[in-house]
C-alpha positions as CSV (number, residue, x, y, z in Angstrom):
1,X,212.9,147.2,109.6
2,X,212.8,149.7,112.5
3,X,213.2,148.4,116.3
4,X,211.1,150.5,119.3
5,X,212.9,150.4,122.2
6,X,211.1,150.7,125.0
7,X,213.0,150.5,128.1
8,X,216.6,153.0,128.7
9,X,218.3,150.4,128.4
10,X,222.3,149.6,127.5
11,X,220.9,147.4,124.4
12,X,223.2,146.6,121.2
13,X,222.1,144.8,118.0
14,X,224.4,143.0,116.3
15,X,222.2,142.2,113.2
16,X,218.7,142.5,112.5
17,X,217.2,140.8,108.8
18,X,214.5,141.1,106.8
19,X,212.3,139.3,108.8
20,X,212.7,138.9,112.5
21,X,215.5,137.6,113.2
22,X,216.8,139.8,116.0
23,X,220.8,139.3,118.1
24,X,220.9,140.5,120.8
25,X,223.0,141.6,124.6
26,X,222.6,144.0,126.7
27,X,223.3,144.3,130.4
28,X,219.6,143.8,131.8
29,X,216.1,142.5,130.6
30,X,214.3,145.0,128.3
31,X,211.2,145.2,125.9
32,X,211.5,146.3,122.2
33,X,209.6,146.1,119.3
34,X,210.8,144.9,115.7
35,X,208.9,146.2,112.9
36,X,209.0,144.9,109.6
37,X,206.5,145.7,106.3
38,X,204.3,143.1,107.2
39,X,204.4,142.7,111.4
40,X,205.6,143.7,115.0
41,X,206.9,141.6,116.8
42,X,207.5,143.3,120.8
43,X,210.3,140.6,122.5
44,X,209.6,141.6,126.5
45,X,212.3,140.6,128.3
46,X,214.0,137.6,126.3
47,X,217.2,138.3,126.2
48,X,219.8,139.4,129.5
49,X,222.6,138.3,131.7
50,X,220.1,135.5,132.2
51,X,219.9,136.7,136.1
52,X,216.2,137.1,138.0
53,X,216.1,140.7,140.0
54,X,213.5,141.7,142.7
55,X,212.6,145.9,142.0
56,X,211.9,148.0,144.7
57,X,209.9,150.9,144.1
58,X,209.7,153.6,146.3
59,X,205.6,156.2,145.7
60,X,206.1,159.6,144.9
61,X,205.0,162.8,144.2
62,X,205.2,163.7,139.9
63,X,203.6,167.3,139.4
64,X,203.2,168.7,136.6
65,X,203.0,172.4,135.8
66,X,200.1,173.2,134.2
67,X,199.8,177.3,134.0
68,X,199.3,180.3,136.1
69,X,197.0,183.3,136.4
70,X,198.1,186.1,138.9
71,X,196.3,189.9,140.1
72,X,198.9,193.2,140.6
73,X,197.3,195.3,143.5
74,X,198.6,198.7,144.6
75,X,198.4,199.3,149.3
76,X,199.7,201.2,151.7
77,X,199.9,200.5,155.5
78,X,202.1,202.1,158.3
79,X,204.3,201.1,161.6
80,X,205.2,202.5,164.8
81,X,208.6,201.9,165.7
82,X,210.5,203.4,169.4
83,X,213.5,205.0,167.6
84,X,212.9,209.4,167.0
85,X,213.4,209.1,163.0
86,X,214.9,212.5,161.2
87,X,214.7,210.7,158.0
88,X,214.6,208.0,155.8
89,X,217.1,206.9,153.7
90,X,216.6,203.9,152.0
91,X,214.8,200.2,152.1
92,X,217.3,198.0,153.1
93,X,215.2,194.3,152.9
94,X,211.6,193.5,151.4
95,X,210.4,189.7,152.4
96,X,206.7,188.8,151.9
97,X,205.3,186.3,154.1
98,X,201.8,183.3,153.0
99,X,200.3,183.4,156.1
100,X,196.8,181.5,155.0
101,X,194.9,180.6,152.0
102,X,191.1,180.0,152.2
103,X,188.9,178.7,149.6
104,X,185.9,182.2,148.3
105,X,183.2,181.9,146.1
106,X,185.0,184.1,144.3
107,X,188.5,182.4,144.7
108,X,191.0,181.8,146.5
109,X,192.0,184.5,149.2
110,X,195.5,185.1,150.4
111,X,196.5,186.4,153.5
112,X,200.4,187.6,155.6
113,X,202.5,190.6,156.1
114,X,205.5,192.4,154.3
115,X,207.9,191.8,156.4
116,X,210.5,195.2,156.1
117,X,213.3,196.7,156.9
118,X,214.7,200.0,156.6
119,X,217.9,202.4,157.0
120,X,217.2,205.8,158.7
121,X,218.9,208.7,160.1
122,X,218.1,209.6,164.6
123,X,218.4,213.3,166.1
124,X,221.3,213.2,166.4
125,X,222.3,211.7,162.9
126,X,223.1,208.2,163.7
127,X,222.6,205.4,161.0
128,X,218.9,203.1,163.0
129,X,218.5,200.3,161.3
130,X,214.4,199.3,161.6
131,X,211.8,196.4,160.9
132,X,207.9,196.8,160.6
133,X,204.5,194.2,159.5
134,X,202.3,195.2,157.5
135,X,199.3,192.5,156.3
136,X,198.2,192.1,153.3
137,X,194.9,190.2,152.8
138,X,194.8,190.1,148.0
139,X,191.7,187.7,146.2
140,X,192.9,186.0,143.4
141,X,190.9,183.9,140.8
142,X,192.2,180.4,142.1
143,X,191.8,176.9,143.6
144,X,193.6,177.4,147.2
145,X,195.4,174.2,146.6
146,X,197.4,176.2,143.6
147,X,200.3,177.9,144.8
148,X,200.5,180.4,145.8
149,X,203.9,184.0,145.8
150,X,203.5,187.2,146.5
151,X,205.7,189.7,144.1
152,X,207.0,192.7,145.8
153,X,207.5,194.8,141.9
154,X,208.6,198.0,144.1
155,X,207.5,199.8,147.5
156,X,208.3,202.8,148.7
157,X,208.2,204.6,152.3
158,X,208.0,208.0,154.0
159,X,207.6,209.5,157.7
160,X,204.1,210.4,158.9
161,X,205.2,211.1,161.9
162,X,209.1,210.5,164.1
163,X,207.9,208.0,165.5
164,X,205.0,206.1,162.4
165,X,206.5,204.8,159.1
166,X,204.4,204.9,156.1
167,X,204.5,201.8,153.6
168,X,203.2,201.6,149.8
169,X,204.1,198.8,147.8
170,X,203.1,198.0,143.8
171,X,202.8,193.6,144.2
172,X,201.3,190.2,142.4
173,X,199.9,187.2,143.8
174,X,201.0,184.6,141.6
175,X,199.1,181.2,142.0
176,X,200.5,178.3,140.1
177,X,198.9,175.0,138.9
178,X,199.7,171.7,139.4
179,X,198.9,168.3,138.6
180,X,200.2,165.9,141.6
181,X,199.7,161.7,141.4
182,X,201.4,159.4,143.1
183,X,203.7,156.9,141.1
184,X,206.1,154.2,141.9
185,X,209.9,154.8,140.3
186,X,212.5,151.6,140.8
187,X,214.9,152.4,144.4
188,X,216.2,149.1,144.4
189,X,217.8,146.4,141.9
190,X,219.4,143.2,143.6
191,X,220.0,140.2,141.4
192,X,218.3,137.0,143.4
193,X,220.3,134.0,140.7
194,X,219.9,132.5,137.8
195,X,217.4,133.1,135.6
196,X,215.4,130.8,133.1
197,X,215.7,131.8,129.7
198,X,212.9,132.6,127.6
199,X,212.8,132.4,123.3
200,X,209.2,133.6,123.1
201,X,207.6,136.8,122.2
202,X,204.9,138.7,121.6
203,X,204.0,138.8,118.1
204,X,200.8,141.0,115.0
205,X,201.3,139.9,112.4
206,X,199.2,142.1,109.6
207,X,197.3,140.1,106.6
208,X,197.6,141.0,103.2
209,X,196.0,141.2,100.6
210,X,194.4,137.4,99.0
211,X,197.1,135.6,102.5
212,X,195.1,133.4,104.0
213,X,195.7,131.2,107.4
214,X,198.1,128.5,105.8
215,X,200.4,131.1,103.3
216,X,200.2,133.5,107.6
217,X,200.8,130.2,109.3
218,X,203.5,129.4,107.3
219,X,204.9,133.7,107.7
220,X,205.2,133.4,111.1
221,X,206.2,129.3,111.4
222,X,203.5,128.2,113.0
223,X,200.8,126.2,112.4
224,X,197.7,127.4,111.6
225,X,195.6,125.4,114.3
226,X,197.8,127.4,116.5
227,X,197.3,130.4,115.3
228,X,193.1,130.5,115.5
229,X,193.7,129.0,119.5
230,X,194.7,132.8,120.2
231,X,192.6,134.7,117.3
232,X,189.5,132.4,117.5
233,X,188.0,135.4,114.4
234,X,190.5,133.9,112.4
235,X,189.1,130.7,111.4
236,X,185.8,132.8,109.9
237,X,188.4,134.0,107.0
238,X,191.0,136.9,107.3
239,X,191.0,139.9,104.5
240,X,193.9,142.5,104.4
241,X,194.6,144.1,107.5
242,X,193.6,141.5,109.3
243,X,195.8,142.2,112.9
244,X,196.2,138.5,113.9
245,X,198.4,138.1,117.6
246,X,200.3,135.8,119.3
247,X,202.2,134.6,122.0
248,X,205.0,132.5,120.7
249,X,209.1,130.9,119.8
250,X,210.6,133.2,118.0
251,X,214.3,131.8,116.2
252,X,216.6,134.6,118.4
253,X,220.1,133.8,119.6
254,X,221.4,135.6,122.2
255,X,225.1,137.2,122.3
256,X,227.8,136.3,125.9
């Protein structure tokens, strides 16, 4: 016998016999499937604290990562500063900004700028921190709805004049693809009163070789006409492997 719990709730199984008799003790209503050699029984919300509850749902966006594409590129540009610079000491920071994504026939085009800070040395050997922004534009085989990021792999800087700095970048434009869908999640559960206990369940029975309707009805503790009422094809005879699905009471006891 194998029991498959369909929801993650606290569930204690006290006893399972070789058929379908089960004793449960749990904190919340749930669903499970009891598998035996010849049948499967879906027990749905027949074990609980005997309380009715209201569940409030929230709609949230679920994103599933599906892969990425990237494009490596290099570019060089310059900017002017109001300072008189004798020497560039080092690049202090680099911050890429993607401003816009446009969809074209060949793919997506990302445009933006790279904000760069450099520590330099002035005419009197004083240290100067200067800032500049270098624009960029790069195409990639992707959709405009993907999530884009720009990674700076390397940067170098040199003086063109005492007031103009030239920057060279090696960069990688990355487009990550996500599948987005809105799903409902339980945000709140409220107890609203006592619940009428039910001992009904969905039961699936697979007929064995040379097994007739009367033998199956005896196995399921039902009348043959009750089975036929829910499975009209059964009146024409059964063969090995025929699946019968019924909704019927079970002999189930509940723990406190």
